[in-house]
C-alpha positions, -999 to 999 in steps of 0.1 A, spaced: -703 34 -517 -683 45 -483 -695 11 -469 -684 -11 -502 -651 4 -499 -644 13 -463 -609 28 -448 -596 -10 -441 -602 -21 -477 -587 16 -489 -555 9 -470 -548 -24 -478 -553 -17 -517 -534 12 -508 -502 -6 -491 -504 -28 -520 -504 -6 -546 -477 13 -528 -456 -18 -518 -422 -2 -527 -423 32 -512 -436 14 -477 -406 -14 -477 -385 17 -486 -397 34 -456 -398 1 -434 -358 -3 -441 -350 30 -436 -365 24 -401 -351 -11 -397 -317 9 -404 -323 37 -375 -335 10 -350 -305 -11 -356 -279 19 -353 -297 27 -321 -301 -7 -308 -266 -18 -320 -249 14 -297 -269 0 -266 -260 -35 -274 -222 -28 -280 -219 -10 -250 -238 -32 -230 -214 -59 -239 -180 -37 -235 -194 -34 -198 -200 -71 -196 -167 -78 -211 -148 -56 -184 -167 -72 -155 -160 -107 -165 -123 -99 -176 -123 -83 -139 -142 -111 -122 -114 -140 -139 -88 -120 -127 -101 -115 -93 -110 -156 -89 -126 -162 -55 -116 -130 -35 -145 -109 -23 -120 -85 3 -83 -79 9 -63 -63 35 -34 -39 23 -16 -30 56 12 -5 57 33 -30 76 39 -64 69 21 -85 97 29 -121 114 18 -154 96 26 -174 124 2 -201 118 -12 -203 155 -6 -171 162 -5 -147 131 -31 -122 124 -54 -146 101 -53 -167 124 -64 -148 151 -97 -133 130 -101 -165 121 -106 -173 158 -137 -151 162 -172 -164 160 -184 -137 138 -157 -143 115 -160 -177 111 -200 -172 105 -195 -150 75 -159 -157 61 -135 -183 51 -104 -187 65 -85 -158 55 -54 -162 30 -19 -141 41 5 -138 6 30 -115 -1 26 -83 -28 52 -64 -38 63 -43 -68 89 -55 -94 107 -59 -126 112 -90 -150 142 -87 -176 123 -95 -209 140 -114 -233 146 -86 -255 169 -71 -231 144 -41 -215 126 -44 -180 92 -51 -179 71 -34 -148 54 -66 -126 34 -76 -98 55 -99 -78 34 -124 -54 46 -149 -28 22 -178 -25 19 -212 -10 -7 -242 -9 -33 -221 11 -32 -197 -20 -42 -222 -45 -69 -238 -23 -85 -205 -18 -93 -201 -52 -104 -240 -61 -69 -253 -74 -47 -283 -63 -15 -265 -67 19 -257 -55 49 -234 -68 82 -255 -63 110 -239 -43 138 -222 -71 107 -217 -97 84 -193 -106 49 -188 -126 46 -160 -152 7 -146 -160 -1 -144 -197 9 -107 -204 45 -122 -194 44 -155 -211 38 -132 -243 69 -121 -242 84 -151 -253 89 -169 -221 88 -209 -219 91 -232 -194 129 -242 -180 141 -205 -195 164 -183 -168 141 -152 -153 156 -121 -134 132 -107 -113 137 -73 -98 117 -73 -63 111 -39 -48 89 -19 -21 100 -43 6 117 -18 28 95 -6 59 122 25 62 115 52 38 142 65 16 137 97 26 153 88 62 191 89 70 187 54 73 164 41 44 179 25 14 182 49 -16 188 21 -40 157 20 -63 171 -14 -80 157 -38 -50 168 -72 -50 175 -91 -82 171 -130 -79 170 -158 -108 147 -181 -113 138 -208 -135 101 -201 -154 77 -230 -145 42 -240 -165 11 -239 -152 -1 -277 -147 -36 -266 -150 -39 -236 -170 -76 -222 -173 -88 -187 -175 -79 -162 -150 -62 -170 -120 -58 -206 -131 -26 -194 -156 -18 -165 -132 -33 -137 -143 -45 -129 -110 -49 -92 -97 -70 -71 -68 -79 -41 -90 -87 -36 -123 -62 -36 -150 -61 -25 -187 -41 -50 -209 -29 -88 -205 -18 -96 -168 20 -87 -158 24 -111 -126 52 -133 -112 44 -159 -84 72 -172 -62 65 -197 -33 60 -180 0 87 -193 17 115 -183 -11 100 -146 -12 100 -139 23 137 -152 30 148 -125 0 129 -97 14 129 -106 52 165 -114 60 169 -85 81 133 -83 101 142 -102 132 143 -72 154 158 -65 186 151 -103 199 166 -118 169 137 -141 163 124 -142 128 92 -140 127 73 -152 88 52 -124 75 30 -114 47 15 -81 35 -17 -91 19 -47 -107 29 -74 -121 9 -111 -132 23 -139 -144 8 -175 -149 19 -190 -178 38 -220 -194 12 -236 -198 46 -230 -166 57 -256 -144 48 -262 -101 55 -254 -77 27 -221 -57 18 -221 -36 44 -228 -59 74 -196 -80 64 -175 -48 60 -189 -40 97 -177 -75 110 -141 -73 90 -133 -40 106 -145 -48 143 -123 -82 134 -92 -63 122 -97 -36 155 -95 -60 179 -75 -87 166 -45 -70 154 -15 -66 176 13 -35 175 29 -56 157 6 -59 130 10 -21 130 45 -22 124 49 -15 161 71 -27 193 67 -21 229 101 -36 245 115 -31 280 136 -6 286 170 -9 310 162 15 334 126 0 337 93 8 321 87 7 281 97 16 251 72 24 218 93 20 183 82 15 150 100 -13 125 106 19 101 125 35 121 104 70 125 72 70 145 46 94 130 34 122 143 -2 104 149 14 76 170 32 99 191 2 117 199 -18 83 202 10 72 226 5 102 245 -30 99 249 -26 67 259 -1 74 288 -23 100 298 -55 77 305 -34 51 323 -11 74 342 19 64 327 48 91 322 56 94 285 85 108 269 92 114 230 127 108 217 142 114 187 179 100 181 201 112 153 233 102 136 260 130 142 288 127 119 312 147 136 311 167 170 342 192 171 354 214 199 386 234 192 410 209 178 395 181 187 367 157 169 348 126 174 334 110 146 297 91 140 280 95 173 247 86 181 224 120 200 194 120 215 169 146 216 151 145 249 124 167 268 142 195 285 126 182 318 149 151 316 183 170 315 203 184 334 202 223 347 221 244 330 217 278 336 219 291 300 193 311 282 163 291 270 168 298 234 204 285 232 215 250 213 228 234 248 246 199 240 246 177 270 277 155 265 278 120 282 311 115 304 327 94 277 323 125 250 331 148 279 364 132 283 370 129 247 365 162 237 381 177 273 348 196 271 338 222 302 303 237 306 301 267 284 326 253 256 318 261 219 310 230 198 298 224 160 279 193 153 277 183 117 251 159 104 237 146 69 203 151 57 182 135 26 171 163 2 136 156 -20 164 162 -49 174 130 -41 210 137 -28 227 137 9 234 175 21 259 182 52 241 201 76 260 217 108 244 235 141 269 253 168 259 245 203 274 252 239 281 226 258 257 220 290 269 199 322 280 162 314 248 139 318 249 113 346 265 82 339 229 61 354 195 59 345 181 70 310 213 79 303 230 47 300 201 30 280 211 15 244 169 16 236 173 51 235 185 42 195 162 22 174 176 -6 152 193 11 129 201 -16 94 236 -16 86 248 -1 120 234 -18 151 236 -55 144 278 -49 132 301 -57 158 323 -34 146 323 1 132 346 -12 110 320 -33 95 288 -7 94 274 -8 58 248 20 64 227 32 32 245 67 35 285 73 30 308 70 57 346 73 61 358 47 82 393 59 77 381 85 107 375 53 128 396 56 160 406 29 181 394 47 211 359 52 191 359 11 183 363 6 221 334 24 228 314 6 203 322 -26 222 312 -18 256 279 7 244 271 -7 213 245 24 202 240 43 234 237 81 224 272 101 233 254 134 235 221 147 240 199 177 234 165 190 244 138 177 222 128 208 202 162 216 192 163 179 180 131 182 163 145 213 146 172 201 128 166 166 120 126 162 119 118 141 86 87 138 67 77 108 87 78 123 120 99 140 149 104 110 171 120 76 169 106 61 201 84 69 229 91 62 267 67 47 286 73 49 325 51 32 348 46 43 384 46 16 411 11 5 405 9 11 372 -2 -6 342 19 -39 331 27 -44 294 -2 -63 284 -25 -30 298 -5 -10 281 -3 -27 249 -45 -26 250 -44 9 260 -22 18 228 -42 -2 205 -70 20 213 -57 50 206 -43 42 174 -68 36 148 -64 6 125 -74 24 95 -44 49 103 -21 12 98 -41 4 64 -57 -26 89 -91 -23 70 -112 -43 47 -111 -33 9 -141 -45 -8 -124 -53 -43 -148 -73 -58 -177 -47 -51 -153 -17 -65 -138 -38 -93 -173 -40 -106 -186 -6 -99 -153 6 -119 -163 -22 -144 -194 -2 -151 -172 30 -152 -180 66 -149 -192 71 -188 -224 49 -198 -209 28 -229 -244 26 -246 -247 67 -250 -207 66 -261 -209 44 -287 -244 61 -292 -226 94 -297 -200 78 -318 -233 64 -337 -246 100 -341 -239 108 -382 -259 75 -388 -287 79 -369 -292 114 -380 -287 102 -416 -313 70 -412 -339 95 -399 -334 121 -425 -337 94 -450 -369 81 -432 -383 115 -434 -374 120 -473 -388 88 -482 -421 93 -461 -422 128 -473 -420 116 -515 -447 89 -506 -472 116 -489 -465 138 -523 -468 111 -547 -506 104 -530 -513 144 -533 -540 136 -559 -557 108 -544 -559 126 -507 -573 155 -531 -600 133 -545 -609 115 -515 -614 149 -497 -638 159 -525 -657 128 -520 -669 141 -489 -640 119 -468 -629 142 -436 -593 147 -431 -598 128 -401 -606 99 -423 
């Protein structure tokens, strides 16, 4: 009997007899599996969507360089040209493309201000992304996020541009107006709109929501933000503040190898100018290291002193500041530059070490009728973190007047102060701090005409640091004086570059593609994330499956008992 009615035949007949119960169990199983697989598929789809959106906006970019200071974009001698001249770079990368990238705002049609990123690009940018295009002067292109506000080609557009000042707002000569520069341009259409870069949706980093970017011609943006960036030589330098780099198809090697090549290339190809620094000749011999941001960071000063020590060059930090008033008894001299220099460079004074001693130049000593030991009050302005100027005062004792030669007649003791150094008269000053020009005398104008920014007084460097150290640093320049057989400008520049790490100036490659793809994966596994959302559905499906299974077993209890009574083993 067992042979005639075996296990398989019994199973087949049981399946047919209890078909409805089995279908219900199968349906409950399908629901549970669908919920589980659906949560994982949706999570993977979200990751894929984020990855696709980012790569569309990134275009062909693999690496970006975003220095702290704008760098030279001269076609022959700029940073991109120097980098592209290296054999190891050409083996792995296509030519680098410079552009300008600044924070800004756009005046929306409804009257509000919308934050946006302002890009200055030229034909090289479009060719880099495989496009044949250019932006006409006087026009602007908008990304999809800004076009969605209601802009159409031909509309007028007000663009606010900020972040272009290299001088920190927290310093005396930094711009305090956050409004930046506002320009009007005409909205132009994208000739061949395509998803991502082709329609203006370009971004170096992952962004949530629609891209908000404004594209201006590179030369147009330069004219707006670089109007006063010529430096002491008054020689305009075309600049950019970002480099886009993509790997060559024939390059080979992994990300680590590419990053190493770029890091070495930037370190060896970048100049002092690319770091925001300049080495100029001093009037009395030697050189002066300055920064376009007016203040040298403590790291730069330490590096310069270390380089000077290795090359046998004398070095002295200098901190020059503007005194709004220097007064003695009933006399006052308005708006005078005062330089803090190492005490060893100042005349012997015979005063106690801890006493504030001010060493007047011959002109100031005559103007105030000073004799050594006279009491002086020096007033100045400082910018507070609360966002306002605060007047400070310090008491000094007059020391002997400095000699009228050498260091004390060198106008390079003061950096190029915007709105001040380039003025023909004191009455033409336009600084970012309040001035009362009614206090200016004819005598002051004559001094300015002859001596310009030559400091009128000197104090020991520790005193100047105590009074005028800024968050950015405590020196406005470092004077470097080689000996007779000392290094020349080229050798000294090389020593300074070796002592100043490029990463301190942002001259490092950022693997934006690799970082963006990593960010698109996210710290949270979206599959598990949606699985958590589906928790109650999964529990319900498994509970339903268990109940249906139990119901099916209970309906067959009598059959199971009969089979056991007939000699079937529990295992069978």
